[in-house]
N, C-alpha and C positions, 0 to 999 in steps of 0.2 A: 504493500500500500504506500509506504514511504517512498519507495523507488518510483512508483507510478506518479506520485505527487511531484517528485523532483522533475520527472520528465515533462509533466504538464507545465510546471513553471518555466523550465528551459525552453519548451516549445513556444510558450507565450512571449518570452523575451526575444527569441529569434524572429517571431512574427512581427513584434514591434520594431525590431531593428530593420527588418526587411521593409516594413511600411515607411520608415524614416528615409530609407535610401531609394525607394521605388521612384521611377519616373512619374511625375505628376503633370497632367494636362488640364489643370483647373482653369476655368475662365470665369472671371468676375461678371456678375450681372451688370447690365448697362447702368450707367450712373443715373440716380434719381436725386435731384438737387434738393437740399434742405437749407440752402442759402439764397438770399435775394439776388436778382439780376441787377447789374449795374447800368443805370440809365443816365445818359448824358444830355438828352434832348428834352426840352420843356414841351408842354402841350402845345404852346403857340408854335414852336419850331416844327413839331411833327405835322401840324395842320398846314403850315406853309409849304413844307416839302411835299405833302400829299397833293395840295392844290397845284403846285408847280409840275408835279409828275403828270397829273391829268391834262395840264396845258400842253406839255410835251407831246402826249399821245394824240391830243385833239388837233393841235396846230402844226406840229412838226411831223409827227407820225413815225412809223417804223417800217423797215424794208423786209419783205418776204420774197427774195429773188428766186427765179426759176422754180416757182411753186404755185402753179395755177390752182391746184386743189385747195391750198391754204387761202389763196386770195378769194376763191369762191365761197369758202366758209365764212370769211370775214364780211364779204359783201352781203351774204344772206343774214348775218347777225346784225347788220345795220351800220357797218363801218364805211367810210368813204375810201374807195379803192381806186387809185389812179396809177396805172402801170404797176410797178412792184411796191409802191408806197401805200401803206395802210394808215389812215388817220381814224382814230377811234374816238367816238363821241365821249364827252366827259361823263364819267361814272360807269360806262359800259364794261370796261375791262374789270373793274372792281366787282361789279354785279356778277359777271361770269365766274369770278374766282370763288364766289360763295359756295359753289357746289363741291369744291375740293375739300377732302377730309382734313380735319385738324390734327389727327394722329394716324400713323401708319404702323401696323404690325407686319414686320418682315419675317417670314417663316424661314428657319434654317432646317437642314435635313436632320440635325439633332435638335429636337424641339425644346430641349433645355436651353438652347442658345438663340431662340427667337429674340428679336429686339423690337421695342416699341419706340418709334421715332415721333417726337412731338411732346407737347406739354412741358413738364419739368425734367424730361429725360435728356441724356447725352449719350450718343452712340459713337464709338471711336473706331475709325477705319484707317488703314495704312496709306502710304504715299501712292500716287496715281500718275502714270504717264511718262516718267523719264526714259529717254533712249539709252542712257549710260548707267553703268553701275560702278561702284568703287568699293574696294576692300583694302586692308593693309597689305596683303600679299601681292595682289595684282594691279593695284592702282586704279586709274580711271580707264574704262574700256566700254565698248558697245555691249549692251545686254544680250544674253542668250536665253533660250528656253530653260537651260539648266539653272541659270540665275533666278529666273522667274519661279521655278519650282522650289528653290531654296527659300525665297521670300514667303511663299505660301506656307511652307512648313514652319518658318519662324513665326508667322502670324498666327497660325493654328496653336502654337505652343506658348504664345505670349498671354499671360494671365489677364492683363488689363485691357487687352484689345478685343473688342466685341465682334468685329466684322473682318472678313477675309479681303474685302476691297475688290478692285478690278484689275486694271493694268498696272500692277505694282512695279513693273518695269516693262519696256517694250522689247520683246525678244526678236532682235533683228536678224537672227539666223533662220527664221521661219518666214515664208512668203507673206506679204502684207494681207493678201486676200484669204489667208488660211490660218494665220496665227491666233485669231480670236477663238477658233475651235480648240486649239491646244491650251490656251489660257483658261477657258471655261472648264475644260476637262480637268485641268489641274485643281482649280478651286473646288470642283464637285467631288473629286476623288482623294485629294491630299488633305482636305480640311472638311469639317462639318459645320463651320460657321457660315453665316449669311454672306452673300457675294454680290457682285455687280455684273451687268451684262455689257455687251459690245454696242458701241454707238457710231462706229466709223463708217457705216453704210447700212441702209435700212434692211437689206437682206441678212446682214450679220446680226442685227437686232432680232430678226425672225429666227435665225439659227439659235440664238440665245433662248428664245421662248420655246422652241422645239426641244432643245436639250433639257430644259427645265421640265417639259412635259414627260420626258423619259425618267428624270430623277424623281419627280414628285407625283406624276400622273397628270394627264392633260386636263381633266375636269378640275382637279385641285388647283392648278395654275390659274384657271379662269376665275376661280372663286377666292383666291388668296394671293397676296403679294409675296413673291419669292425672290424678286430682284429689285435693287435700287440702282439706277444708272444715271450717269452724268451727261446732261445736255447743256453745252456751253453756248452762250449768246455771243456773237461776234460784235462786241462793243466797238463803236457806238451804234446801237439800235438797228442791228442787222441780224436776221434770223436765217442762217444758212439752211439750204434745202436738204442737205445730207443729215444734219442734226435734227431738223424738223421731221424728216422721214423716219428716223429712228424713234423720235418722240411719238409719232403717230402709231408705230407698231406697238410700242410699250403701252400707250394709253388704251389702245383698242383691246389689249390683252390684260388689263388690270394690273400692270406692273408700274412701280414707282419711278419717277424721274426727278432728279435735282435740276431745276431750271435756273441756271446761274450765269450772270455776266462774268466775263473775264476782264477785269479792269486794272490797268496801271494808271494811277492818277497822274494827270499831266500829259498822257499819251492817248488813252482811250476814254478819258473823262476829264472834267474840269479839275484844276488844282485845289479847289476849295472842298471842304468836307460836305457842306450843304449841297453844292452843285453835284458832286459825285453821288450823294444819296438820292438826289432827285432823279438822276439818270438810272441808278440801280433800281429804284422803285418803278420807274416807267418801263424799263426792260422786263423786269420780272412780272409785272402786272400783265403785260402783253403776252409773254410766254406762257404763263399759267393760264390766262384766259384762253389761249389757243388750245391748250391741252383739254380744257373743258368743252370747247367746241367739238373736238374730236370725240370725246366721251365724257359727258357730265359725271362727276364723281371720280374721275381718274385720280389716283394718288400722286401727289406732287410735293416737292420740297422747295421752298424759296431759298435760292442760293445767293451768295455774295462773296466772290473771290476778288479781293481788293488789296492792292499794294500801292506804294508810291514810287517815285522815280528819282534817281540821282540826276539833278539838272546839269551836272558837269559831264557825266559819262553817258547818261541815258539808260543806265542799268537799273533794273527794279531793286527796290530796297525793302527790307522786311523787319518786322518787330518794331515799327515806328509808331509814335503817338498818333499820327494822322490815320494810319491804318486801324489803330485801336478805336479812335473816335467813330470811324465809319462802321466798323464791326459792331460796336455797341449800338449805334444809331439804327443800323439795318435790323438788328434784333428787335428793337422797339417797333419798327415798322412791320416786321413779320408777325409779331404778337398782336398788333392791331388788326391784321388780316386773318388772325386765328389760323396761321399756317405753320407747319414745321419749318425750321431754319437751319441752313447749312452755311458754315463759314469756319475760318481759322484753321490751324494745323501747326506742324512742326517747321514753320517757315524759316529759312535763312538763305542769305546770299553767299555764305562762306563756301569755300572750295573743299574744306576739310571739316571733320567733326571736332572743331576746336572751340576756343573761348567765344569767338564771334558767333559760331553756331549755337552754342549754349545760351548766350544772352538773348539772341533773336528768337530762338525757339521757345525759351521760357516765357518771353513777353507774349508771343503768339498763342501759346497754349493757355496761358492764364486769361488772356482777353476772351478766348473762346469759351472758357468755363463761365466767366462773369457776364458775358453778353447774352447768355441764354441759348447758345447753339445747341441744336438737337442732333445734328449729324455732322461730325468732324472728319472730313476726308483729309488725307495727308497728315494724320496724327503722329506717324512715326516714319523715319527713313528719308525724309526730304533733305536734299543738299544742292548747293549751287543753283539756287533760284528755280528748282524743279527740273533741272537737266539731269540730275544724278539721283539714283537710289543707292544709299550707302548701307552696307550690311552692319557696320559698326554703329552708325547712327540709328539704324532701325532698333537695335536692342537697347541703346542708350535712351532713346525717346520712349520706347515701350515700357522701360523700367520707370521713367518719370511720370508716365500716365497714371501710375498708382497714386501720385500726390493729388491728381485731380479728383480721384475717387474719394480720398480722405478729406480734402477740402470741402467737397460737395456735401459731406455728411452734416456739416454744421457742428454746433456745440451741444452736446447732450447735457441734460440737467436733471436726470433721474437721481434716485437715492445713491446708487453706486457712483455716478459721476460726481456728486457733491463731495464724496470722500471724507465726510465728517468723522467716520470711524477711524480712518487712517490718521487724520490730524490729531484726534484724541489719543490714539495709541502711541504716536511718536512724541508729541509734546515738544517743548522748547529744547533745542540743542541736540536732538536726535537725528536719525536719517531714515529714509523711507524704503531702503533697499530690501530689508527683511520683513517689513510689516505685512500683515495678512492681506490688506487691500492690494499691495503691489504683487504679492504672490498669486493672487487670484486673477489679476488683470494684465500681467506683464506680457503675455503672449500676443495680445491684440491691442495693447495700449498705444503703440506708436507705429506709424508707417515705417517699413523697413525696406531699404533698397536691396535688390538682389544682385546689384552690379558694383556700386560705389564702394570705395575703400575707406574704412574708418579705423584701421588698425594703428597701433603705436608706430612711430617712425622706425624703430629698430626692426619690428616684424615686417613692415612694408619694405624696408631696405633688404632684409634677408630674403624676401620673396621675389626680388628682382626689380624693386623700385618701379613698378609698372604704372604708367599713366592710364587715364580712363579709356583711351582708344585701345590700349593693349588688353585691358580687362574685357572690353567689349569683343575684341577678336576672339579671346578665349571662350567667352560666353556663346558667341555664334557657333564655334566649333562644338561645344558641349551640347547645345540645343539640337543641332543637326545630327550629332551622334546618338542622342537620346530619342530622336523622333520615332514615333510609332504611328503608322497610318490608321486612321479611323475606319472601322468596319463598314462595308457597303455590300448590299445584296449582290452576289455574283451575276445574277441575271441583269440587273440594272447596269452594272459595270460593263458587261458584254454588249448591251444595247447602246451605251454611250460610245464605246470603242467603235462599234459598227457604224454609228451615225457619223462620227468624225471621219472615219475612213471613206465612207461613201461620199460625203460632201467634199473632201479633199480631192477625190478622184474625178469629181464632176467638172472641174475646170483647171486650166493650166496655171502654173505658178506665176505670181506677179509680185515684183518687189517695188512697185510704184503705186 
């Protein structure tokens, strides 16, 4: 009996040790804010911007080039259409926006990882779109599909990241007309988090819908939102027919679109905050209204990608106070429309994951949290003004996203948080390290970085005096070594493989 008991205790200890060392793929639930939004615009300022945006739409108008179907929809809705120019009567765009939902639930194939976009929530997604990648070993180079798959794996394993994203880098070794198939396949098979669809051509958007039909079921896709995709407006005030074609496909199939101006202040918008906000509002009103003309109730997110410009070099700048003012103000305007809001990210113009990158990224991430952003694309990995996806910066940023989760919790004031028992126990001149309250709460009391070094100088020096980029390189290697692919029904995997193969065989390769 005693021997049996010893075995039981030994087995329990081994199990606990195994649990401590086991690879974990925990993902935090999307952020639910318990802190107020930061608002910079007065009621008077908001009303002026809204009136000016209506004036822009009515008197100046917006362009829908090479898109007779869109022009016909606008004409039927009551807009003044002359050539490709659409002038929208005052109040019409706002009225059309009323049918867009205020919150969107995006379903993941792992239903524990569904996200709700809107309200007080914040969903974090990785960098999107760079043609280059960078790591400490290989430096800056054109991205490949192998790089893309590594980023998807890192995103899947990042605790504080809720979304797998879309084009985390542009795999230039795959033909342009076929790479969307490989990218979607990677998101669907290497991760079980929510993901984004292709927008580079309407047929590619349809491929995205069709692949989701295989993954989730065709009827399920028509009744649920399983993709959130990025539709950029060509600022100033031009709605590209390719992007609008992709938007049409997604709206018709009940899939969410981020309708977002791409603005560099001083180049694609006025240099003033109020002027830029006027243009942002006018463009998003027109884009969201068009989505509702295609399908009333289509899920959409109001976007605002805004940065300023260096007037000496013409290069975009990030983490600036002007960008913050615009991001805060656009959040107020989105809330007045009762629409989900996309903005902010790990923005930096730095070429390396250095101090400049850290400063600019920190400014950008915090303004996103405080401005009420509901969907933050580019939350980790962005470098060099969006030209580069950095492996080291990806894990550095993903680690820091944990601070947003903790800041958003606000300040608890329950009996445990008041800690009166601890104050009584310790009294004057004591310390709290061994008191009962600390022993009960130390595991969860403070946010803890999984990357940064807080060791004494001697230990840090003995371990190689590694800087943050070196620590990040080691973390990337460990995460990729620990990666375990999420389970997927073999029949679904075979159907996805077959779809991709068939679509690739249907047309010749094109790299333009």
